C-alpha positions as CSV (number, residue, x, y, z in Angstrom):
1,X,0.0,0.0,-0.1
2,X,1.3,3.5,-0.9
3,X,1.1,6.4,1.4
4,X,-1.1,9.4,1.0
5,X,-2.5,12.7,2.4
6,X,-4.7,15.5,1.4
7,X,-8.3,16.6,1.6
8,X,-11.4,18.9,1.5
9,X,-14.3,19.8,3.5
10,X,-17.0,17.3,2.2
11,X,-20.2,18.5,1.0
12,X,-23.3,16.9,-0.6
13,X,-22.8,15.6,-4.2
14,X,-24.8,16.2,-7.3
15,X,-25.4,12.7,-8.8
16,X,-26.7,12.0,-12.2
17,X,-23.7,12.7,-14.5
18,X,-22.7,9.7,-16.5
19,X,-20.3,7.5,-14.5
20,X,-18.7,5.8,-17.5
21,X,-15.6,6.5,-19.4
22,X,-13.1,4.1,-17.4
23,X,-14.5,5.3,-13.9
24,X,-16.9,3.6,-11.7
25,X,-17.5,0.8,-13.8
26,X,-13.9,-0.2,-13.6
27,X,-13.7,-0.1,-10.0
28,X,-16.1,-2.9,-8.9
29,X,-17.2,-0.8,-6.2
30,X,-13.8,-0.2,-4.7
31,X,-12.6,3.2,-3.3
32,X,-9.8,4.1,-5.5
33,X,-7.8,7.2,-4.8
34,X,-5.2,9.3,-6.7
35,X,-3.4,12.1,-4.7
36,X,-2.0,14.9,-6.6
37,X,0.1,17.7,-5.5
38,X,-0.4,20.6,-7.8
39,X,2.0,23.7,-8.7
40,X,5.1,21.8,-9.1
41,X,7.6,24.1,-10.6
42,X,5.8,27.3,-9.6
43,X,8.0,28.1,-6.4
44,X,11.2,26.7,-5.1
45,X,9.3,26.1,-1.8
46,X,6.6,24.0,-3.8
47,X,9.4,22.1,-5.3
48,X,10.9,21.3,-1.9
49,X,7.8,20.0,-0.4
50,X,6.5,18.1,-3.4
51,X,10.0,16.7,-4.0
52,X,9.9,15.5,-0.4
53,X,6.4,13.9,-0.6
54,X,7.3,12.4,-3.8
55,X,10.6,10.6,-2.7
56,X,8.8,9.6,0.5
57,X,6.0,8.0,-1.5
58,X,3.3,10.1,0.4
59,X,1.6,11.1,-2.8
60,X,1.1,9.4,-6.0
61,X,1.2,12.3,-8.5
62,X,2.2,15.8,-9.1
63,X,1.1,18.4,-11.7
64,X,3.8,20.6,-13.4
65,X,3.5,24.2,-14.3
66,X,5.6,24.4,-17.3
67,X,5.8,28.3,-17.8
68,X,7.0,28.9,-14.2
69,X,10.5,30.0,-13.1
70,X,11.2,26.7,-11.2
71,X,9.9,24.2,-13.8
72,X,13.5,23.2,-14.8
73,X,14.3,22.6,-11.1
74,X,11.3,20.3,-10.9
75,X,12.4,18.4,-13.9
76,X,16.0,17.9,-12.3
77,X,14.2,16.6,-9.2
78,X,12.4,14.1,-11.2
79,X,15.5,13.1,-13.1
80,X,17.5,12.5,-9.9
81,X,14.9,9.9,-8.8
82,X,14.4,7.7,-11.8
83,X,13.5,4.6,-9.9
84,X,10.4,6.2,-8.2
85,X,7.2,5.0,-9.8
86,X,5.5,8.4,-9.8
87,X,3.1,10.4,-12.1
88,X,3.7,13.7,-13.8
89,X,1.0,15.7,-15.2
90,X,1.0,18.9,-17.1
91,X,-1.0,21.7,-15.2
92,X,-1.9,23.8,-18.1
93,X,-1.1,27.4,-17.3
94,X,-2.7,30.5,-18.7
95,X,-2.7,32.7,-15.6
96,X,0.1,34.1,-13.4
97,X,0.5,36.1,-10.2
98,X,0.1,39.8,-9.9
99,X,3.8,40.3,-8.7
100,X,5.3,36.9,-9.5
101,X,4.5,36.1,-13.1
102,X,5.4,34.3,-16.3
103,X,4.3,34.1,-20.0
104,X,3.7,31.5,-22.9
105,X,6.0,28.7,-23.8
106,X,4.9,28.9,-27.4
107,X,7.4,31.0,-29.6
108,X,6.6,30.1,-33.3
109,X,3.6,32.3,-33.6
110,X,1.5,35.1,-32.0
111,X,0.5,34.9,-28.4
112,X,-0.9,38.4,-28.4
113,X,-4.5,37.3,-27.1
114,X,-2.9,35.4,-24.1
115,X,-0.8,38.1,-22.5
116,X,-1.1,41.6,-20.9
117,X,1.0,44.7,-22.0
118,X,4.0,43.2,-20.4
119,X,4.0,40.0,-22.4
120,X,2.9,37.9,-19.4
121,X,-0.2,35.9,-18.5
122,X,-3.0,37.9,-16.9
123,X,-3.8,37.3,-13.3
124,X,-7.5,37.0,-14.0
125,X,-8.8,33.9,-15.7
126,X,-11.7,36.0,-17.0
127,X,-9.2,37.6,-19.5
128,X,-8.3,34.1,-20.8
129,X,-11.8,33.4,-21.9
130,X,-11.5,36.3,-24.5
131,X,-8.3,34.6,-26.2
132,X,-8.0,33.4,-29.6
133,X,-8.7,29.6,-29.7
134,X,-5.9,29.0,-32.1
135,X,-3.4,30.6,-29.7
136,X,-4.8,28.5,-27.0
137,X,-4.3,25.3,-28.9
138,X,-0.7,26.1,-29.9
139,X,0.2,27.1,-26.2
140,X,-1.5,23.8,-24.8
141,X,0.6,21.7,-27.4
142,X,3.8,23.8,-26.6
143,X,3.4,23.2,-22.7
144,X,2.8,19.3,-23.3
145,X,5.6,19.1,-25.8
146,X,8.0,21.0,-23.5
147,X,7.5,18.3,-20.9
148,X,7.9,15.4,-23.2
149,X,11.1,16.8,-24.7
150,X,12.7,17.0,-21.2
151,X,11.9,13.1,-20.7
152,X,8.7,13.6,-18.6
153,X,6.4,10.6,-19.1
154,X,3.3,12.7,-18.9
155,X,0.4,10.8,-17.5
156,X,-2.3,13.4,-17.4
157,X,-3.6,17.0,-18.1
158,X,-5.2,19.4,-15.9
159,X,-6.1,23.2,-15.9
160,X,-4.4,25.7,-13.5
161,X,-7.3,27.7,-11.9
162,X,-9.7,26.2,-14.3
163,X,-8.8,29.1,-16.7
164,X,-9.8,27.2,-19.8
165,X,-13.2,26.1,-18.4
166,X,-15.4,29.2,-19.0
167,X,-16.1,29.8,-15.3
168,X,-16.7,33.5,-15.7
169,X,-18.5,33.9,-19.2
170,X,-19.2,30.4,-20.3
171,X,-16.8,30.7,-23.2
172,X,-14.6,27.6,-22.6
173,X,-12.0,25.8,-24.5
174,X,-12.5,22.3,-23.6
175,X,-13.2,21.0,-27.1
176,X,-9.5,22.0,-27.9
177,X,-8.3,20.6,-24.7
178,X,-10.0,17.2,-25.3
179,X,-8.8,17.3,-28.8
180,X,-5.2,17.4,-27.6
181,X,-5.9,15.0,-24.8
182,X,-7.0,12.4,-27.3
183,X,-4.0,13.1,-29.5
184,X,-1.5,12.6,-26.9
185,X,-3.5,9.7,-25.3
186,X,-3.9,11.6,-21.9
187,X,-6.8,11.8,-19.4
188,X,-8.0,15.0,-17.9
189,X,-9.1,16.2,-14.5
190,X,-12.8,16.9,-14.5
191,X,-15.2,15.2,-12.2
192,X,-18.1,13.2,-13.6
193,X,-19.9,13.6,-10.2
194,X,-19.9,17.1,-8.8
195,X,-20.1,18.5,-5.3
196,X,-22.7,21.2,-4.7
197,X,-20.0,23.9,-4.5
198,X,-18.4,22.6,-7.7
199,X,-21.7,22.9,-9.5
200,X,-22.2,26.5,-8.2
201,X,-18.8,27.2,-9.4
202,X,-19.6,26.0,-12.8
203,X,-22.9,27.8,-13.2
204,X,-22.0,29.5,-16.5
205,X,-21.2,26.0,-18.1
206,X,-23.0,22.7,-18.4
207,X,-20.9,20.0,-16.7
208,X,-22.6,17.3,-18.2
209,X,-21.9,18.6,-21.7
210,X,-18.3,18.6,-20.7
211,X,-18.4,15.0,-19.5
212,X,-20.1,13.9,-22.8
213,X,-17.6,15.8,-24.8
214,X,-14.7,14.0,-23.1
215,X,-16.5,10.6,-23.5
216,X,-17.2,11.3,-27.2
217,X,-13.4,12.0,-27.7
218,X,-12.4,8.9,-25.6
219,X,-10.7,11.0,-22.9
220,X,-10.7,9.4,-19.4
221,X,-12.0,11.3,-16.4
222,X,-12.0,10.8,-12.6
223,X,-15.3,10.1,-11.0
224,X,-14.9,12.7,-8.5
225,X,-12.4,15.6,-7.5
226,X,-11.8,16.7,-4.0
227,X,-9.7,19.8,-3.2
228,X,-8.3,21.2,0.1
229,X,-9.8,24.6,0.2
230,X,-7.9,27.9,0.8
231,X,-9.4,30.3,3.5
232,X,-6.5,33.1,3.9
233,X,-9.0,35.2,5.5
234,X,-9.5,32.5,8.3
235,X,-5.7,31.6,8.5
236,X,-5.7,31.9,12.3
237,X,-8.8,29.8,12.6
238,X,-7.8,27.0,10.2
239,X,-4.8,25.5,11.9
240,X,-3.0,22.2,11.5
241,X,-5.3,20.1,13.5
242,X,-8.3,21.5,11.8
243,X,-6.7,20.6,8.5
244,X,-5.7,17.1,9.6
245,X,-9.3,16.4,10.9
246,X,-10.7,17.4,7.4
247,X,-8.3,15.1,5.7
248,X,-9.3,12.2,8.0
249,X,-13.0,12.9,7.5
250,X,-12.5,13.2,3.9
251,X,-10.8,9.8,3.7
252,X,-13.5,8.1,5.7
253,X,-16.4,9.6,3.4
254,X,-14.8,8.5,0.2
255,X,-17.2,7.0,-2.3
256,X,-16.8,4.0,-4.6
257,X,-14.9,4.8,-7.9
258,X,-11.9,7.0,-8.8
259,X,-11.3,10.1,-6.7
260,X,-8.6,12.5,-7.1
261,X,-7.5,14.5,-4.1
262,X,-5.6,17.5,-4.8
263,X,-3.3,19.6,-2.7
264,X,-0.8,22.5,-3.0
265,X,2.0,21.9,-0.4
266,X,4.9,24.2,-0.2
267,X,7.6,24.9,2.4
268,X,7.1,28.1,4.4
269,X,10.2,30.0,2.8
270,X,10.7,33.7,2.5
271,X,9.8,33.3,-1.3
272,X,6.6,31.5,-0.4
273,X,5.6,33.8,2.1
274,X,6.3,36.8,-0.3
275,X,4.3,35.4,-3.0
276,X,1.3,33.6,-1.5
277,X,-1.2,34.8,1.2
278,X,-1.9,31.1,1.6
279,X,1.7,29.9,2.5
280,X,0.7,28.6,6.1
281,X,-2.1,26.5,4.6
282,X,0.3,25.1,2.0
283,X,2.9,24.3,4.7
284,X,-0.1,22.4,6.6
285,X,-0.7,20.5,3.4
286,X,3.1,19.4,3.4
287,X,2.8,18.2,6.9
288,X,-0.5,16.5,6.8
289,X,0.8,14.0,4.0
290,X,3.4,12.8,6.4
291,X,1.2,12.5,9.5
292,X,1.1,8.9,10.7
293,X,-2.6,9.2,12.0
294,X,-3.6,10.0,8.3
295,X,-1.6,7.1,6.9
296,X,-3.3,4.7,9.5
297,X,-6.8,5.8,8.3
298,X,-5.9,4.9,4.8
299,X,-4.9,1.6,5.8
300,X,-7.7,0.9,8.1
301,X,-10.2,2.2,5.5
302,X,-9.0,-0.1,2.8
303,X,-8.5,2.6,0.3
304,X,-6.6,1.6,-2.8
305,X,-4.3,4.2,-4.1
306,X,-4.0,4.2,-7.8
307,X,-2.1,6.5,-10.4
308,X,-3.1,8.6,-13.2
309,X,-1.2,6.3,-15.4
310,X,-4.0,3.7,-14.4
311,X,-6.6,5.8,-16.3
312,X,-4.1,6.6,-19.1
313,X,-3.6,2.8,-19.7
314,X,-7.4,2.2,-19.7
315,X,-7.7,5.2,-22.1
316,X,-4.9,3.7,-24.5
317,X,-6.5,0.3,-24.2
318,X,-3.1,-0.9,-22.5
């Protein structure tokens, strides 16, 4: 049994989406769990925490932000541990921070609709929804090809801040995303069964349509997606013990099928504190993965940890 850690406050689910496409029908009623640490490559502090969790086998997957300043360092960390059976996804990135920012990977054509006046990605996903679809397609392909060219065996794709999903205006780019996922043979992070707050967040789109689109293109999806939330305005109230209890409650309430648990661990370095208001919560997420009480719950609950490559293999018919 692998190790694990991560969580989210559990809320009622909205059932009724089609639980097919290599998900529940493959699980035999078993609770299967993928644990992903996002934002590998964004900060040195994120690389420190994720590298530690990766080499300690406390998580099963990470998601790499290709355009970010520490992406090459993340690749070096992976290269130093070739014998670790670990998954690397591409965290499609089209936004950046206000003070700590980055721009497109694509260099062979125009990116004018993707960037601000400084040639950087905007901080607001709303601006991404106005972009030229051809430029979106070229940038997605460039980010995937960057990882593959550096020896990363890419196992899946996801979307940083859901910037391609149309959450603000309903203008999404998921047809392009799924075209490229199908072309590269990669599954995508989008839940087939939504929690209430996820459905509220997606009020501008039709989640069932997104699921059908993936199914029509043969792109595998997880059944559920759970994220440990950020409450920077409640940092003093949401301490480590509160976070750990939420993780344990989440694990005990897992439903049958494939669930992805997503976290954003980081060391509490000067860089992390300068860039992120949520630095303390990210430190908790690093620590909670290594907590023996959390590991005991995984074992006692009989949760089977799987990998994104399991979904990728199903999608590819391996």
